[in-house]
C-alpha positions in Angstrom: -7.2 -48.3 9.3 -10.8 -49.4 9.7 -13.4 -48.7 7.1 -15.2 -46.3 9.5 -12.2 -44.1 9.8 -11.6 -44.2 6.0 -15.2 -43.3 5.4 -15.0 -40.4 7.9 -11.8 -39.0 6.3 -13.4 -39.3 2.8 -16.4 -37.3 4.2 -14.0 -34.7 5.5 -12.3 -34.5 2.1 -15.6 -34.0 0.4 -16.7 -31.3 2.9 -13.4 -29.4 2.4 -13.6 -29.8 -1.4 -17.1 -28.3 -1.4 -15.9 -25.3 0.7 -13.0 -24.8 -1.7 -15.3 -24.8 -4.7 -17.8 -22.4 -3.0 -15.2 -20.0 -1.7 -14.6 -16.7 -3.5 -11.2 -16.6 -1.8 -9.0 -18.9 0.3 -6.0 -18.0 2.3 -3.6 -20.7 3.7 -1.5 -19.7 6.7 1.0 -21.2 9.2 -0.3 -20.1 12.6 2.2 -22.2 14.6 3.6 -20.1 17.5 0.6 -17.9 18.1 -0.4 -17.6 21.7 -3.9 -18.6 22.7 -4.9 -15.0 23.2 -3.6 -14.1 19.7 -5.4 -17.0 18.1 -8.6 -16.0 19.9 -8.3 -12.4 18.6 -7.5 -13.6 15.1 -10.5 -16.0 15.0 -12.8 -13.3 16.3 -11.6 -10.8 13.7 -12.1 -13.4 10.9 -15.6 -14.4 12.2 -16.7 -10.7 12.4 -15.7 -10.3 8.7 -17.7 -13.4 7.6 -14.6 -15.7 7.2 -14.5 -19.3 8.3 -11.1 -20.3 9.7 -10.1 -24.0 10.3 -6.9 -26.0 11.0 -7.0 -29.0 8.7 -4.6 -31.8 8.1 -2.5 -31.5 5.0 -3.5 -34.9 3.7 -7.1 -33.9 3.7 -6.3 -30.5 2.2 -4.3 -32.1 -0.6 -7.1 -34.5 -1.5 -9.7 -31.8 -1.3 -7.7 -29.5 -3.5 -7.5 -32.3 -6.1 -11.2 -32.8 -6.0 -11.9 -29.1 -6.2 -9.6 -28.7 -9.3 -7.0 -26.7 -7.4 -4.0 -29.0 -7.9 -1.5 -26.0 -7.7 -2.5 -25.4 -4.1 -0.9 -28.8 -3.0 2.6 -27.2 -3.0 1.7 -24.9 -0.1 0.3 -27.7 2.2 3.6 -28.2 3.9 3.9 -27.9 7.7 1.0 -26.8 9.9 -1.8 -25.3 7.8 -4.8 -23.3 8.7 -7.3 -22.2 6.0 -9.5 -19.1 5.9 -12.5 -19.5 3.5 -14.7 -16.5 2.4 -17.9 -17.0 0.4 -18.8 -13.3 0.2 -16.0 -10.8 0.4 -13.0 -11.6 -1.7 -10.7 -9.2 0.2 -11.8 -10.0 3.8 -9.5 -13.0 4.6 -6.5 -11.5 3.0 -7.0 -8.1 4.7 -7.6 -9.5 8.2 -4.8 -12.0 8.0 -2.3 -9.5 6.5 -3.1 -6.9 9.1 -2.8 -9.5 11.9 0.5 -10.9 10.4 2.0 -7.4 10.5 1.7 -7.4 14.3 2.2 -11.2 15.0 5.5 -12.5 13.6 4.3 -16.1 14.2 1.6 -15.9 11.5 2.8 -16.6 8.0 0.7 -16.4 4.9 1.6 -19.3 2.5 -0.7 -18.6 -0.4 -4.3 -19.3 -1.5 -6.9 -18.6 -4.2 -8.7 -15.6 -5.4 -11.9 -16.3 -7.3 -10.7 -19.8 -8.2 -7.2 -18.7 -9.4 -4.2 -19.9 -7.3 -2.4 -16.9 -5.8 1.0 -16.4 -4.2 1.7 -14.8 -0.9 2.6 -11.5 -2.7 -0.7 -11.4 -4.6 -2.6 -12.0 -1.4 -0.7 -9.1 0.3 -1.5 -6.9 -2.7 -5.1 -7.8 -2.4 -5.1 -7.0 1.3 -4.0 -3.4 0.5 -7.2 -2.8 -1.5 -10.2 -1.1 0.2 -13.0 -3.4 1.3 -16.3 -3.7 -0.7 -17.9 -0.7 1.1 -14.8 1.4 0.4 -14.8 0.6 -3.3 -18.5 1.3 -3.6 -18.0 4.7 -1.8 -15.2 5.5 -4.3 -17.4 4.5 -7.2 -20.2 6.6 -5.9 -18.0 9.7 -5.6 -16.7 9.2 -9.1 -20.3 8.9 -10.5 -21.4 12.0 -8.6 -18.6 14.3 -9.7 -20.0 15.1 -13.2 -23.5 15.8 -11.8 -22.0 18.1 -9.2 -19.9 20.0 -11.8 -23.0 20.6 -13.9 -24.9 21.8 -10.9 -22.1 24.3 -10.1 -22.0 25.5 -13.7 -25.8 26.0 -13.7 -25.6 27.9 -10.4 -22.8 30.1 -11.7 -24.8 31.0 -14.9 -27.9 31.8 -12.8 -25.9 34.0 -10.4 -24.3 35.8 -13.4 -27.8 36.5 -15.0 -29.1 37.8 -11.6 -26.2 40.3 -11.4 -26.8 41.5 -15.0 
């Protein structure tokens, strides 16, 4: 191999390693067998959720994982690998890919990372079942409002009782 090719591959490894370090979650899938239409829909869904999706050679992924300190990921870089990176929403790549895999048998989740910790396929599927960030904030808000609402109902009941008396 020429030095230019080696330098270009080293640059790719460096870029992927930086993406791995910066990502809040990474999901690795085997998308072999998807139709062009399915692949287009999947990429659109991921893009709409702020997820970057790339097909990357396993040799580059393996070296990048070593540089990023994610050596345990190397075991899942077997066969065709596509990687979904999310820098904002931890749940987004897992949720979109799991929902899509339910309808497309050709898509197989291999594993990934969640906030820097290597995760199995089962852990990613469990993460996908959680509500998204907005859903969790909504649930938190309703929990925080419940005591205030109960106090308001009690005050109203006392005021109505005094009016009747």
